[in-house]
N, C-alpha and C positions, 0 to 999 in steps of 0.2 A: 864258528870258524874265525880265526884271526884275520885281520884286514890284509896282512901280507899273504897268507895262504889263499884268501879269496882272490887277490890280484893275480897270483900265479895260476890259479884254476881258470880264471876268466881269460888270461893270456893264452893258456894252453888250448882252451876251447876255440879261441879266435884263430890260432894257428891251424888246428885241425879243420875248422870250417873253411878257412882260406885255401887249404890244400885241395878241398873238394871242388873249389871253383877254378882250379887251374885248367888251362886249355887241354882239351882231349878228355876231360872228365865230364860226364853228363849227369847232373843231379837227378834227372828223371830216371836214371837206372841204365843208361846206355841205349844202344840201338835195338829196337824191338824187331824181331824177324818172324815171318810166317813161311814155313817150308811146305812145298807141295811137289807132287810128281811132275806137274806141268813145267816146272822150272828146271828139271833135270835135262841133261844133254846126252842122248836124245830123250824127249819127254817120256815119262813112265805113267801108264794108266794104273792108278792105285787109289784106294780110299784112305790111305794113310795121310797124316798131316803132322805138323809140328809147329811149336811156337817157342820163343825164348828171347833172351837178351844177350847181346854181345857188347862188351865195353872195352874200348882200346884206350889206354892211357897215353899221355904225352910222350912217355918213354917207350911206347909200342908194347907195353905189357897188355896181356889179354885176360879178361874175365868173361866167362860165358856159361850159360845154363840153357839147355835145349831139352824140351819134353815132347815126346811123340805119342801119337795114338794111332790105332788101326794097323800096327805092324809089329813084327818081332825084330827090333833093331840089333845089329851086331857091332857097329862102330859108327863114330861120328868124328868129323874133322872140319877145320878150315882149310880150304884149298886156295892156291893161286889160280886165277882164271877169270877172264871177263865174262859177262853175260853171253850165253851161247857157246861157250868153250869150256873144256875140262882142263884141269891142271893138277900139279903135284900137291900132296899134303904138306902144309906148312905149320899147322898147330893141331896135333892129335888131341882128342878129348878122352876123358876117363868116364866109364859107365858107372852110374849110381842107380842101383835098383834095376827094374825091368825096362823103364821107359825114359830115363833121364841121363843126359851127358853133361859134363862140366869141363871147362878148361882146368888142367891141373894147377896147383899152386906154383907160382913162378913162371907160368907160360908167357912167352914173349915172342913177337915176330923178330926175325933177323932183319938186317937192313933191306934186303931184297923183298921180303914179305911185307915189311912196313911200307915200302914204296908202293907195292901192289895194292895194299889196303887203302892207302891214301888216294890212289887213282881209281878206286872203286872196282878193282880187279881181283876180288877175293869172294869166296862164297862158303857157306856152311852146307854140308850135306850129311845125310844119315844113310848108312848102308844096311842091307838085310841079306839073308841067304837067298831070298827070292830075287833080289836085285843087287848083286854084288858090287857093281860100279856106283850105285847110289839109288835110293828109292825116292827120297825127297830132298829138296834143295831150296836155299834162299840166297840171293845175291846180297852182299854187304855194300852199303852205300859209301864207305870211306869217310874222309874228313875234308 
């Protein structure tokens, strides 16, 4: 590799690495969540559970991956709502396979949703036919 090409490659790598260090980006992979029926409002008695990661960028873009066990999930979302309260859907997820949901490409909070997230007033929940309002839930911590 020529010295000039090497310098360009090293500079590009530095730029990419620097972007991953920007505020709002977590190099550990985002916020880890554990979903349970006890966190639903009202609480749900279920053996179902879920785990995943939610990452919110400085521009309020959303990346998420949630995997569930012990249930037949029908939908998953991020909702606006403080702990102990229910709220409207603000980021719908896409189902991948039988037990996994992801935020679709380009998912992003609007200004109101971003403010709710930053205040710790958003949550992820997963719905089922047995528990249409939500079977398992995890509150997001915000930033």
